[in-house]
C-alpha positions as semicolon CSV with decimal commas, in nm:
position;residue;x (nm);y (nm);z (nm)
1;M;0,000;-0,004;0,001
2;S;0,128;0,347;-0,086
3;V;0,088;0,619;0,169
4;V;0,054;0,973;0,039
5;P;0,186;1,234;0,293
6;N;-0,034;1,527;0,338
7;P;0,171;1,815;0,183
8;I;-0,065;2,081;0,310
9;P;-0,096;2,089;0,692
10;I;-0,458;2,132;0,816
11;P;-0,488;2,495;0,919
12;K;-0,490;2,560;1,289
13;F;-0,695;2,830;1,454
14;Q;-0,744;3,067;1,166
15;L;-1,068;3,190;1,014
16;R;-1,082;3,129;0,642
17;V;-1,299;3,357;0,440
18;S;-1,342;3,349;0,065
19;A;-1,232;3,664;-0,102
20;S;-1,512;3,673;-0,378
21;T;-1,879;3,585;-0,376
22;N;-1,899;3,575;-0,754
23;P;-1,858;3,245;-0,933
24;T;-1,568;3,231;-1,168
25;I;-1,472;2,969;-1,419
26;R;-1,125;2,830;-1,357
27;F;-0,886;2,571;-1,502
28;A;-0,845;2,269;-1,284
29;S;-0,935;2,283;-0,910
30;H;-1,180;2,536;-0,764
31;D;-0,903;2,704;-0,565
32;T;-0,664;2,766;-0,854
33;S;-0,566;3,132;-0,882
34;T;-0,554;3,164;-1,256
35;T;-0,888;3,208;-1,438
36;S;-0,934;3,038;-1,776
37;P;-0,977;3,238;-2,094
38;L;-1,339;3,173;-2,182
39;A;-1,449;3,098;-2,542
40;L;-1,486;3,406;-2,770
41;W;-1,782;3,394;-3,002
42;T;-1,809;3,596;-3,325
43;A;-2,139;3,740;-3,426
44;S;-2,144;3,492;-3,715
45;E;-2,086;3,195;-3,485
46;I;-2,354;3,321;-3,246
47;A;-2,604;3,354;-3,523
48;E;-2,529;3,005;-3,657
49;A;-2,539;2,858;-3,312
50;V;-2,879;3,006;-3,209
51;G;-3,037;2,995;-3,559
52;G;-3,075;3,375;-3,554
53;R;-2,992;3,663;-3,770
54;I;-2,734;3,946;-3,734
55;V;-2,925;4,273;-3,714
56;K;-2,609;4,468;-3,602
57;W;-2,254;4,343;-3,605
58;G;-2,051;4,335;-3,284
59;P;-1,689;4,226;-3,199
60;P;-1,604;3,880;-3,064
61;G;-1,664;3,823;-2,700
62;T;-1,767;3,588;-2,430
63;V;-2,131;3,528;-2,331
64;S;-2,315;3,631;-2,008
65;A;-2,680;3,596;-1,906
66;D;-2,653;3,817;-1,593
67;T;-2,628;4,190;-1,624
68;R;-2,514;4,207;-1,250
69;T;-2,181;4,020;-1,321
70;L;-2,149;4,110;-1,694
71;R;-1,788;4,227;-1,774
72;P;-1,672;4,456;-2,056
73;G;-1,637;4,269;-2,380
74;E;-1,926;4,038;-2,318
75;W;-2,241;3,967;-2,527
76;F;-2,565;3,961;-2,311
77;F;-2,803;3,667;-2,365
78;A;-3,149;3,800;-2,281
79;I;-3,356;3,516;-2,142
80;S;-3,723;3,537;-2,079
81;G;-3,862;3,314;-1,785
82;K;-4,192;3,280;-1,600
83;N;-4,128;3,555;-1,358
84;F;-3,877;3,776;-1,541
85;D;-3,771;3,912;-1,883
86;A;-3,405;4,001;-1,921
87;H;-3,487;4,209;-2,228
88;D;-3,603;4,472;-1,984
89;F;-3,237;4,521;-1,879
90;V;-3,109;4,600;-2,232
91;N;-3,067;4,967;-2,180
92;P;-2,795;5,239;-2,200
93;Q;-2,663;5,133;-1,851
94;L;-2,579;4,787;-2,004
95;R;-2,383;4,959;-2,276
96;E;-2,193;5,159;-2,019
97;K;-2,090;4,839;-1,847
98;G;-1,909;4,741;-2,160
99;C;-2,162;4,504;-2,319
100;V;-2,064;4,450;-2,684
101;G;-2,387;4,294;-2,802
102;V;-2,726;4,135;-2,723
103;I;-2,859;3,798;-2,818
104;G;-3,234;3,799;-2,784
105;N;-3,580;3,885;-2,923
106;R;-3,540;4,272;-2,900
107;V;-3,323;4,560;-2,788
108;C;-3,405;4,909;-2,673
109;E;-3,463;5,180;-2,927
110;D;-3,123;5,359;-2,903
111;W;-2,914;5,034;-2,889
112;D;-2,604;5,086;-3,089
113;K;-2,393;4,776;-3,011
114;G;-2,418;4,423;-3,167
115;F;-2,752;4,250;-3,198
116;V;-2,825;3,895;-3,289
117;Q;-3,197;3,845;-3,302
118;V;-3,365;3,509;-3,222
119;S;-3,729;3,432;-3,267
120;G;-3,951;3,251;-3,016
121;D;-3,839;3,138;-2,668
122;S;-3,480;3,278;-2,595
123;L;-3,421;2,992;-2,339
124;V;-3,465;2,747;-2,624
125;S;-3,206;2,944;-2,818
126;L;-2,965;2,939;-2,534
127;T;-3,000;2,569;-2,511
128;R;-2,933;2,539;-2,884
129;M;-2,620;2,741;-2,844
130;G;-2,513;2,512;-2,560
131;S;-2,561;2,209;-2,782
132;Y;-2,365;2,382;-3,070
133;A;-2,074;2,456;-2,828
134;R;-2,073;2,090;-2,724
135;S;-2,062;1,974;-3,084
136;R;-1,744;2,168;-3,154
137;F;-1,570;2,029;-2,843
138;D;-1,401;1,692;-2,907
139;G;-1,256;1,626;-2,557
140;E;-1,403;1,434;-2,260
141;V;-1,710;1,565;-2,093
142;I;-1,789;1,439;-1,747
143;G;-2,150;1,481;-1,627
144;I;-2,235;1,445;-1,255
145;T;-2,572;1,402;-1,093
146;G;-2,697;1,298;-0,755
147;S;-2,897;1,427;-0,460
148;V;-2,594;1,549;-0,273
149;G;-2,222;1,596;-0,333
150;K;-2,225;1,708;-0,690
151;T;-2,026;2,029;-0,657
152;T;-1,769;1,880;-0,418
153;T;-1,721;1,579;-0,642
154;K;-1,687;1,795;-0,940
155;A;-1,407;2,000;-0,774
156;M;-1,230;1,674;-0,666
157;I;-1,242;1,528;-1,015
158;A;-1,101;1,857;-1,165
159;L;-0,821;1,852;-0,907
160;I;-0,739;1,489;-0,985
161;L;-0,738;1,531;-1,370
162;E;-0,506;1,844;-1,338
163;S;-0,234;1,607;-1,227
164;S;-0,233;1,446;-1,573
165;N;-0,141;1,783;-1,717
166;G;-0,466;1,809;-1,894
167;K;-0,641;2,154;-1,916
168;V;-0,953;2,098;-1,719
169;Y;-1,261;2,330;-1,727
170;Q;-1,535;2,305;-1,463
171;S;-1,864;2,479;-1,459
172;P;-1,886;2,760;-1,209
173;G;-2,044;2,700;-0,867
174;N;-2,359;2,500;-0,898
175;W;-2,453;2,590;-1,251
176;N;-2,659;2,270;-1,292
177;N;-2,993;2,364;-1,441
178;E;-3,077;2,423;-1,809
179;I;-2,943;2,776;-1,802
180;G;-2,631;2,682;-1,606
181;V;-2,540;2,378;-1,815
182;A;-2,588;2,567;-2,141
183;L;-2,381;2,864;-2,028
184;S;-2,117;2,628;-1,907
185;L;-2,083;2,465;-2,248
186;I;-2,092;2,803;-2,424
187;G;-1,793;2,909;-2,197
188;I;-1,572;2,617;-2,273
189;P;-1,222;2,752;-2,354
190;R;-1,077;2,649;-2,687
191;S;-0,763;2,516;-2,512
192;A;-0,961;2,283;-2,275
193;D;-0,906;1,909;-2,288
194;I;-1,167;1,797;-2,038
195;V;-1,495;1,943;-1,916
196;V;-1,658;1,861;-1,581
197;L;-2,030;1,956;-1,533
198;E;-2,289;1,893;-1,272
199;M;-2,647;1,828;-1,352
200;G;-2,946;1,892;-1,116
201;M;-3,310;1,842;-1,137
202;S;-3,634;1,915;-0,964
203;G;-3,864;1,692;-1,174
204;K;-3,884;1,408;-1,419
205;G;-3,721;1,451;-1,763
206;E;-3,485;1,733;-1,673
207;I;-3,178;1,522;-1,638
208;L;-3,248;1,365;-1,973
209;E;-3,266;1,706;-2,145
210;L;-2,944;1,821;-1,973
211;A;-2,768;1,501;-2,083
212;R;-2,891;1,549;-2,447
213;V;-2,735;1,896;-2,450
214;A;-2,409;1,812;-2,278
215;R;-2,364;1,451;-2,415
216;P;-2,128;1,340;-2,143
217;S;-1,871;1,070;-2,229
218;I;-1,848;0,982;-1,864
219;R;-2,175;0,985;-1,669
220;V;-2,183;0,974;-1,291
221;I;-2,465;0,917;-1,039
222;L;-2,357;0,978;-0,679
223;N;-2,672;0,878;-0,491
224;A;-3,046;0,908;-0,490
225;G;-3,184;1,064;-0,173
226;A;-3,467;1,268;-0,024
227;S;-3,458;1,593;-0,218
228;H;-3,710;1,760;-0,448
229;L;-3,978;1,515;-0,319
230;E;-4,249;1,769;-0,399
231;K;-4,254;1,615;-0,743
232;F;-4,179;1,253;-0,671
233;R;-4,374;0,990;-0,474
234;N;-4,079;0,804;-0,342
235;L;-3,702;0,754;-0,363
236;E;-3,740;0,494;-0,636
237;E;-3,883;0,763;-0,864
238;V;-3,588;0,994;-0,766
239;A;-3,341;0,729;-0,863
240;V;-3,516;0,670;-1,205
241;A;-3,504;1,043;-1,281
242;K;-3,137;1,056;-1,190
243;G;-3,089;0,745;-1,409
244;E;-3,203;0,949;-1,717
245;I;-2,835;1,044;-1,740
246;F;-2,765;0,694;-1,856
247;E;-3,040;0,652;-2,110
248;E;-2,866;0,780;-2,422
249;A;-2,511;0,682;-2,341
250;K;-2,342;0,554;-2,656
251;L;-2,079;0,298;-2,732
252;G;-1,750;0,404;-2,578
253;D;-1,908;0,617;-2,300
254;A;-1,870;0,511;-1,936
255;C;-2,126;0,510;-1,656
256;V;-2,016;0,545;-1,290
257;L;-2,246;0,430;-1,018
258;N;-2,255;0,418;-0,639
259;A;-2,237;0,056;-0,536
260;D;-2,360;0,129;-0,189
261;D;-2,682;0,290;-0,302
262;P;-2,911;-0,008;-0,412
263;L;-3,139;0,239;-0,594
264;V;-2,841;0,359;-0,815
265;A;-2,657;0,029;-0,842
266;G;-2,974;-0,131;-0,983
267;L;-3,017;0,116;-1,267
268;Q;-2,985;-0,017;-1,624
269;I;-2,718;0,108;-1,864
270;P;-2,718;0,064;-2,243
271;D;-2,541;-0,230;-2,396
272;G;-2,182;-0,171;-2,496
273;V;-2,128;0,107;-2,229
274;R;-1,855;0,071;-1,979
275;K;-1,967;0,049;-1,618
276;A;-1,756;0,142;-1,304
277;L;-1,869;0,100;-0,953
278;F;-1,744;0,288;-0,648
279;G;-1,819;0,255;-0,273
280;R;-1,748;0,040;0,032
281;K;-1,909;-0,278;-0,120
282;N;-1,673;-0,562;-0,216
283;G;-1,634;-0,582;-0,591
284;S;-1,642;-0,210;-0,651
285;D;-1,396;-0,097;-0,916
286;I;-1,283;0,168;-0,669
287;R;-1,343;0,054;-0,317
288;L;-1,351;0,272;-0,006
289;V;-1,165;0,050;0,244
290;A;-1,151;0,297;0,538
291;A;-1,235;0,646;0,633
292;E;-1,194;0,818;0,970
293;G;-1,147;1,163;1,113
294;T;-0,797;1,280;1,195
295;D;-0,640;1,583;1,357
296;G;-0,930;1,637;1,590
297;G;-1,197;1,600;1,317
298;L;-1,030;1,857;1,096
299;G;-0,923;1,607;0,835
300;V;-1,035;1,273;0,693
301;Q;-0,798;0,974;0,652
302;V;-0,899;0,775;0,349
303;V;-0,791;0,432;0,212
304;L;-0,893;0,341;-0,136
305;E;-0,815;0,026;-0,347
306;N;-0,856;-0,106;-0,696
307;V;-0,721;-0,428;-0,854
308;D;-0,383;-0,276;-0,905
309;E;-0,304;-0,081;-0,593
310;M;-0,412;0,065;-0,252
311;V;-0,356;0,418;-0,142
312;E;-0,384;0,600;0,197
313;F;-0,403;0,974;0,216
314;V;-0,559;1,252;0,416
315;I;-0,808;1,502;0,288
316;P;-0,729;1,822;0,477
317;S;-1,089;1,911;0,532
318;P;-1,352;1,803;0,791
319;G;-1,627;1,560;0,706
320;P;-1,639;1,179;0,675
321;H;-1,878;1,213;0,381
322;L;-1,595;1,355;0,179
323;A;-1,442;1,005;0,164
324;L;-1,721;0,874;-0,065
325;N;-1,703;1,178;-0,285
326;A;-1,325;1,107;-0,315
327;C;-1,401;0,750;-0,412
328;A;-1,637;0,860;-0,690
329;A;-1,385;1,117;-0,811
330;A;-1,119;0,838;-0,810
331;A;-1,340;0,617;-1,020
332;V;-1,357;0,895;-1,288
333;G;-0,982;0,972;-1,261
334;T;-0,875;0,611;-1,310
335;L;-1,113;0,566;-1,609
336;L;-0,906;0,843;-1,764
337;G;-0,571;0,680;-1,689
338;V;-0,480;0,857;-1,357
339;S;-0,315;0,617;-1,108
340;L;-0,472;0,566;-0,766
341;G;-0,152;0,689;-0,611
342;Q;-0,182;1,018;-0,808
343;V;-0,551;1,038;-0,704
344;G;-0,431;1,030;-0,333
345;S;-0,160;1,283;-0,394
346;S;-0,407;1,523;-0,563
347;L;-0,685;1,489;-0,307
348;S;-0,442;1,552;-0,015
349;K;-0,449;1,910;-0,154
350;F;-0,821;1,950;-0,154
351;T;-1,000;2,250;0,005
352;P;-1,374;2,269;0,058
353;V;-1,606;2,443;-0,187
354;K;-1,753;2,761;-0,054
355;Q;-2,042;2,718;0,195
356;R;-2,006;2,335;0,178
357;S;-1,859;2,198;0,500
358;E;-1,627;2,495;0,510
359;L;-1,455;2,504;0,851
360;E;-1,370;2,863;0,988
361;V;-1,180;2,884;1,309
362;A;-1,144;3,204;1,513
363;E;-0,858;3,295;1,741
364;N;-1,095;3,285;2,039
365;G;-1,144;2,914;1,966
366;I;-1,491;2,922;1,813
367;K;-1,501;2,680;1,526
368;M;-1,779;2,731;1,273
369;I;-1,888;2,481;1,001
370;N;-2,032;2,693;0,721
371;D;-2,263;2,452;0,532
372;V;-2,546;2,690;0,435
373;Y;-2,560;2,640;0,055
374;N;-2,838;2,386;0,075
375;A;-2,993;2,112;0,278
376;N;-3,169;1,781;0,260
377;P;-3,183;1,485;0,510
378;I;-2,871;1,328;0,359
379;S;-2,652;1,634;0,380
380;T;-2,801;1,744;0,709
381;K;-2,718;1,406;0,873
382;A;-2,363;1,427;0,727
383;A;-2,319;1,786;0,868
384;I;-2,428;1,672;1,211
385;D;-2,184;1,390;1,201
386;L;-1,921;1,633;1,111
387;L;-2,013;1,847;1,414
388;K;-2,002;1,536;1,630
389;G;-1,648;1,435;1,508
390;I;-1,469;1,771;1,560
391;E;-1,272;1,797;1,879
392;C;-1,456;2,034;2,103
393;N;-1,332;2,214;2,423
394;G;-1,662;2,401;2,468
395;R;-2,009;2,316;2,353
396;R;-2,150;2,172;2,033
397;V;-2,409;2,399;1,877
398;A;-2,623;2,317;1,575
399;I;-2,819;2,589;1,391
400;L;-3,055;2,418;1,156
401;G;-3,272;2,602;0,909
402;D;-3,563;2,436;0,724
403;M;-3,506;2,177;0,447
404;L;-3,723;2,287;0,154
405;E;-3,898;2,085;-0,127
406;L;-3,955;1,765;0,070
407;G;-4,322;1,742;-0,025
408;G;-4,540;1,510;0,186
409;S;-4,250;1,375;0,383
410;D;-4,173;1,721;0,513
411;N;-4,276;1,666;0,883
412;E;-4,123;1,322;0,900
413;F;-3,779;1,424;0,782
414;H;-3,758;1,741;1,006
415;E;-3,855;1,532;1,309
416;L;-3,597;1,273;1,216
417;M;-3,312;1,528;1,184
418;L;-3,416;1,691;1,500
419;R;-3,414;1,369;1,699
420;Y;-3,080;1,272;1,537
421;C;-2,926;1,591;1,638
422;L;-3,035;1,556;2,000
423;D;-2,928;1,187;2,010
424;C;-2,576;1,310;1,907
425;C;-2,560;1,503;2,226
426;V;-2,563;1,849;2,073
427;D;-2,554;2,100;2,362
428;I;-2,756;2,375;2,193
429;V;-2,988;2,332;1,900
430;G;-3,121;2,643;1,709
431;L;-3,414;2,586;1,475
432;V;-3,497;2,830;1,203
433;G;-3,827;2,817;1,010
434;S;-4,183;2,680;1,064
435;R;-4,090;2,323;0,960
436;Y;-3,844;2,263;1,228
437;I;-4,054;2,450;1,489
438;R;-4,346;2,226;1,402
439;A;-4,118;1,922;1,428
440;A;-4,010;2,032;1,773
441;R;-4,362;2,064;1,887
442;N;-4,458;1,714;1,758
443;A;-4,151;1,513;1,846
444;P;-4,118;1,372;2,197
445;L;-3,810;1,571;2,326
446;R;-3,617;1,545;2,647
447;K;-3,711;1,804;2,901
448;E;-3,353;1,913;2,934
449;S;-3,313;1,979;2,561
450;N;-3,167;2,319;2,509
451;I;-3,348;2,444;2,202
452;I;-3,391;2,794;2,072
453;Y;-3,648;2,888;1,804
454;A;-3,660;3,160;1,540
455;C;-3,889;3,219;1,247
456;D;-3,616;3,339;1,020
457;A;-3,241;3,370;1,000
458;D;-3,225;3,736;1,102
459;S;-3,399;3,658;1,424
460;M;-3,168;3,364;1,498
461;A;-2,867;3,568;1,419
462;V;-2,957;3,811;1,699
463;E;-3,004;3,540;1,951
464;I;-2,733;3,290;1,887
465;V;-2,448;3,541;1,924
466;K;-2,563;3,610;2,281
467;M;-2,523;3,238;2,373
468;L;-2,183;3,150;2,210
469;N;-1,867;3,119;2,408
470;P;-1,499;3,078;2,323
471;N;-1,412;2,722;2,213
472;D;-1,766;2,631;2,097
473;V;-1,807;2,441;1,785
474;V;-2,094;2,567;1,567
475;L;-2,275;2,411;1,276
476;V;-2,482;2,638;1,049
477;K;-2,690;2,433;0,797
478;G;-3,009;2,500;0,602
479;S;-3,163;2,521;0,255
480;H;-3,055;2,805;0,038
481;G;-3,392;2,977;0,060
482;M;-3,355;3,004;0,434
483;K;-3,065;3,263;0,399
484;M;-2,857;3,093;0,679
485;E;-2,557;3,290;0,562
486;K;-2,695;3,572;0,779
487;V;-2,630;3,358;1,086
488;V;-2,273;3,284;0,954
489;E;-2,208;3,657;0,923
490;A;-2,337;3,732;1,274
491;I;-2,107;3,469;1,429
492;R;-1,800;3,612;1,230
493;T;-1,893;3,953;1,360
494;K;-1,901;3,819;1,708
495;A;-1,551;3,669;1,659
496;T;-1,413;4,001;1,550
497;Q;-1,561;4,162;1,857
498;F;-1,349;3,928;2,080
499;Y;-1,040;3,963;1,868
500;P;-1,047;4,254;1,617
501;R;-0,777;4,087;1,395
502;T;-0,941;3,745;1,388
503;L;-1,040;3,743;1,019
504;I;-0,747;3,622;0,799
505;N;-0,797;3,605;0,423
């Protein structure tokens, strides 16, 4: 067995804060400092890709669909949705921001920059342009779906493939819906060798449509769990919807499945398509032999094996759940010729994706797990396990915001997570939102349970900072719509009040 030393020591007692809140597209790993040169599109190429006509010529440029983040030299793709119409933002202010052209149905009267006009639904045109961009890319495309872990696994795959000296492009943040996937494909740099995308869904048929646009050569399903249950009757239906990513895989493609999830492992794949299994189960192509916390819970020691080798390494980030993400990423990497030893070496440099199990430690000893991007029962349980596993010289505190889109199972899952949290001997539990408050009223709780309630994140932020002491370990978790980042900011502010120089970028 080869042992990979951890070249980057786990940070001790520093508060790590990301410098930027805007998603950027980068080569290789998500923490690489050099941004990639995105694809430049000429007016002629745009018109051909969208099936539109050039009303007014403009210079070559990259493509954006968000006026808030549009940069000088970019074309603006005006998308119309159910609740908005981006054509309303085509105005002189957009020109002043450096926009060189518009792709859409119409422009304002005095628009003097480029204009490629499309007819009908502009979202359909965006999807058509994404498909066109995929057609002109002849490298590997990796598509990842699952109920949890997509963004983290995407970042791990990119980090691994960088080691083979390939130029890896990964989609920004969680751009995993029809708009995000299309824009990600449109942005593929001409110099990229490998593209890593994530694909999300909220209903049946959505993964199939994304797969038809992206046409991945490697198709990955991480798991099928309790998320978006408003549109599904049970987990079996969730798994079938995730399995749409496999439906149109062609000869030479590969499908990567979680061997430990029976709903995923049982999915059918087309004849002639390679199949790779990952997980703890014997017979997996990449097997997770062992995973345990190290350095007081601030890292995860992982052992992986395949038929050729076994490797041991430390992921310098908290969370036992990262081990299975690493196993999935290793399955993809080895399919593309990366050795398991190199996988371990690469993942020993992994750092968390923003707002996903992101550990921040203040000089006064307060440790905060910032996991506020989203929440469902699987990810919430993993976050509570993470809290339980981190060495604590004070109290363990869990601030939980409602988990949204659980449909008819809403009450059951909130009660389940609340009981699990209390069974883990969490000292203080903060509940944000009507669902958790209702669960607390319905569940038989111990009389000594120390629970505080708030209807929203703003109210919880005010209360929780009054209760925290130095050396406490605090988990903040909730669905994106609950705005739990407000609680995170309040705790950061408390830390700076204790030690004004606590924040270290």
